[in-house]
N, CA and C of each residue as an Amber inpcrd file, in Angstrom:
protein
   204
 -23.8260000  21.2190000 -27.6950000 -23.0730000  20.4290000 -26.6330000
 -22.3650000  19.2740000 -27.3890000 -21.3580000  19.4880000 -27.3570000
 -19.9330000  18.1810000 -27.9340000 -19.8160000  16.8760000 -26.9770000
 -20.1760000  16.3240000 -27.8460000 -19.9230000  14.2060000 -27.3080000
 -19.1700000  13.9250000 -26.8460000 -19.6380000  14.1170000 -25.4750000
 -18.1090000  13.5220000 -24.5650000 -16.9950000  11.9510000 -24.8660000
 -15.7600000  11.0320000 -25.2890000 -15.9410000  10.4200000 -25.4690000
 -16.4710000   9.1070000 -24.2830000 -16.6120000   8.1130000 -24.5830000
 -16.6050000   6.9520000 -23.0950000 -15.7310000   7.0990000 -22.1460000
 -15.7660000   6.9950000 -21.0350000 -15.1770000   7.2990000 -19.8670000
 -14.7540000   5.9590000 -19.0240000 -13.6940000   5.9540000 -19.4110000
 -12.6140000   4.3540000 -19.1140000 -12.8470000   4.5610000 -17.3720000
 -13.7380000   3.2000000 -16.8020000 -13.9490000   3.5520000 -15.1480000
 -12.2970000   3.0630000 -14.3440000 -11.2270000   4.1230000 -14.1150000
 -10.9660000   2.7600000 -13.9240000 -10.9880000   2.0670000 -12.3160000
 -11.8840000   2.7960000 -11.2460000 -12.1270000   1.9210000 -10.4440000
 -12.2950000   0.6790000 -10.5990000 -13.6080000  -0.0370000 -11.8190000
 -13.6590000  -1.2490000 -11.6800000 -12.8820000  -1.8520000 -12.2830000
 -11.1150000  -1.6470000 -13.1010000 -10.7360000  -2.8390000 -13.6560000
  -9.5720000  -2.9410000 -12.7180000  -9.2620000  -4.2820000 -13.0000000
  -8.2420000  -5.2150000 -12.2680000  -6.5890000  -4.2770000 -12.3630000
  -5.7360000  -5.5490000 -11.9560000  -4.3250000  -4.5100000 -12.0130000
  -4.1190000  -4.4800000 -13.4990000  -4.3210000  -5.8450000 -14.0160000
  -3.6690000  -6.1910000 -15.5650000  -4.0260000  -5.1470000 -16.3320000
  -5.8320000  -5.5040000 -16.3290000  -5.8580000  -4.5910000 -17.0130000
  -5.4660000  -2.3600000 -17.2720000  -5.3540000  -2.4660000 -15.6610000
  -5.4350000  -1.1660000 -15.9200000  -3.6410000  -1.6230000 -16.2620000
  -2.5600000  -1.7670000 -16.2000000  -0.9840000  -1.9360000 -16.8430000
  -1.9960000  -1.8850000 -18.1220000  -2.6100000  -2.9640000 -19.0580000
  -2.7840000  -3.0380000 -20.0250000  -3.3370000  -1.2290000 -21.4460000
  -4.0400000  -1.2510000 -20.0890000  -4.7500000   0.5520000 -20.7930000
  -3.7620000   2.2210000 -20.1760000  -3.0570000   1.2240000 -19.6890000
  -1.0420000   1.6690000 -19.7470000  -0.0470000   2.1360000 -20.8460000
   0.0380000   0.8190000 -21.0490000   0.2950000   0.4650000 -21.8130000
  -0.0180000   0.9410000 -22.9320000  -0.6560000   1.0320000 -23.9490000
  -1.9160000   1.6100000 -24.2790000  -1.8760000   2.8460000 -24.8700000
  -2.1060000   3.4890000 -23.5110000  -1.7660000   5.0240000 -23.2510000
  -0.6020000   5.5030000 -24.0600000   0.7660000   4.8690000 -23.2240000
   2.0540000   4.3990000 -23.4630000   2.2770000   5.0490000 -24.7170000
   1.7570000   3.8380000 -25.9540000   2.0760000   3.9070000 -26.8500000
   0.6760000   5.2650000 -27.9630000   0.2550000   4.9300000 -27.5810000
  -0.9410000   5.9060000 -28.1100000  -0.3100000   7.6810000 -27.8250000
   0.6870000   7.9210000 -26.7480000   0.9980000   8.7510000 -25.8730000
   2.4760000   9.1640000 -27.4020000   3.7150000   8.4460000 -27.1530000
   4.6140000   8.5250000 -28.6060000   4.1330000   8.5880000 -29.9100000
   3.1990000   8.2500000 -30.0680000   2.3520000   8.3950000 -31.5140000
   2.1990000   9.5390000 -31.8550000   1.2950000  10.3770000 -31.2100000
   0.6440000  11.7220000 -30.9020000   2.1380000  12.1010000 -31.0340000
   2.9510000  12.3570000 -30.2140000   4.1080000  13.5570000 -30.1230000
   4.7530000  13.3240000 -31.9570000   4.9100000  12.3710000 -31.4510000
   5.4560000  12.0130000 -33.4560000   4.6330000  12.5770000 -34.8390000
   4.1700000  12.3030000 -34.2250000   1.6440000  13.2630000 -35.2320000
   3.1550000  14.1970000 -35.4010000   2.7740000  14.6930000 -34.0620000
   3.0070000  15.8360000 -34.5730000   3.9700000  16.9800000 -34.2170000
   5.4680000  16.4750000 -34.2340000   6.4570000  16.8810000 -35.3160000
   5.8740000  16.7640000 -36.1270000   5.7650000  16.0900000 -36.8870000
   5.7640000  16.0130000 -38.7090000   5.1900000  16.3290000 -39.3120000
   3.8820000  16.4910000 -39.0070000   2.9820000  17.6850000 -39.1800000
   1.6890000  18.2650000 -37.9960000   1.9680000  19.2660000 -38.1140000
   0.4750000  19.6910000 -36.9780000  -0.5990000  18.4680000 -36.9400000
  -0.9110000  17.8270000 -35.5900000  -2.5070000  17.4960000 -35.8400000
  -4.0400000  17.5210000 -35.0640000  -4.8340000  17.4190000 -35.8930000
  -6.2240000  18.2140000 -36.3670000  -6.1680000  18.4800000 -34.9070000
  -6.3350000  17.5190000 -34.0220000  -6.1700000  18.0850000 -31.9760000
  -5.6160000  18.4550000 -31.6160000  -4.7300000  19.2110000 -31.5160000
  -3.5860000  18.9980000 -30.3860000  -3.6770000  18.2780000 -29.1470000
  -5.0790000  18.8230000 -28.9870000  -5.3400000  19.2430000 -27.4830000
  -5.3090000  17.0530000 -27.2500000  -5.3930000  16.1480000 -28.0570000
  -6.0290000  14.8090000 -27.5210000  -4.6100000  14.5300000 -26.6400000
  -3.4750000  15.6730000 -27.1140000  -2.0600000  14.9030000 -26.0430000
  -1.6790000  15.1630000 -24.7930000  -2.8240000  16.2540000 -24.7920000
  -3.1260000  16.3000000 -23.5230000  -3.7410000  15.2100000 -22.6960000
  -5.0800000  14.6690000 -22.9170000  -5.7220000  14.1790000 -22.7220000
  -5.4870000  12.4010000 -22.3080000  -4.5970000  12.3740000 -23.5120000
  -4.8520000  11.5330000 -23.3550000  -2.7590000  11.1470000 -22.4960000
  -1.9980000  12.1800000 -21.4890000  -1.5470000  12.2950000 -20.8600000
  -1.8410000  12.3790000 -19.1710000  -2.7290000  12.9390000 -19.1610000
  -3.4930000  12.8290000 -18.1260000  -4.2460000  10.8930000 -17.9260000
  -4.5390000  11.2190000 -19.1120000  -5.5450000   9.1310000 -19.2540000
  -4.8100000   8.1170000 -17.8680000  -3.4410000   8.2810000 -19.2690000
  -1.9090000   7.8720000 -18.5970000  -1.4820000   8.6570000 -16.5120000
  -1.8690000   9.5190000 -16.4600000  -2.2500000   9.6920000 -14.4240000
  -2.3630000   9.3220000 -14.6350000  -3.8640000   9.0650000 -14.3530000
  -5.0830000   8.5690000 -14.6080000  -4.9390000   7.0520000 -13.9060000
  -4.1680000   5.6960000 -14.8910000  -4.1780000   4.7540000 -13.9230000
  -3.3580000   4.3920000 -13.3580000  -1.5060000   4.8770000 -13.9160000
  -0.7810000   4.9540000 -12.7090000  -1.0420000   5.0400000 -11.2460000
  -2.6130000   6.3000000 -10.3020000  -2.7260000   6.6720000 -10.0130000
  -4.2590000   5.5240000  -9.4420000  -4.3690000   5.1800000 -10.5720000
  -5.1960000   3.7790000  -9.2350000  -4.5360000   2.6970000  -9.1410000
  -2.7940000   2.2090000 -10.6220000  -2.2250000   1.2010000  -9.5250000
  -1.2900000   1.9090000  -8.7140000  -1.2400000   3.0090000  -8.4350000
  -1.1610000   3.5580000  -6.4380000  -1.4630000   3.0880000  -6.1890000
  -2.5510000   3.2820000  -6.3480000  -3.6810000   2.8060000  -4.5990000
  -3.8880000   1.6860000  -4.4220000  -3.5200000   0.6940000  -5.6700000
  -4.2350000  -0.3690000  -5.6150000  -3.0890000  -1.4560000  -4.5830000
  -1.6050000  -0.7210000  -4.2980000  -0.4670000  -0.6490000  -3.7820000
   0.6470000  -1.5740000  -4.7960000   0.1080000  -1.5640000  -6.0330000
   1.2300000  -2.1510000  -7.7820000   1.8710000  -1.5370000  -8.1890000
   2.3260000  -1.1090000  -7.7720000   4.0010000  -0.5520000  -9.0670000
   3.7930000  -0.8980000 -10.7230000   3.6060000  -0.0360000 -10.9140000
   4.0910000  -0.1720000 -11.8060000   5.0280000  -0.1380000 -13.0860000
């Protein structure tokens, strides 16, 4: 069975920490897309998981009533 990466507990993060995670993942997504354009990634699924992580961070920010 494959090992799962550590899941981020978004519900336990403060709004500032959520914003930092959001920004980090947005930069990571940009880099992954750029790398995928120049040469195929070894793990193209990483783009999908990064997009979903961004969506989770945005969801929790909106639940806390803070605009991203």
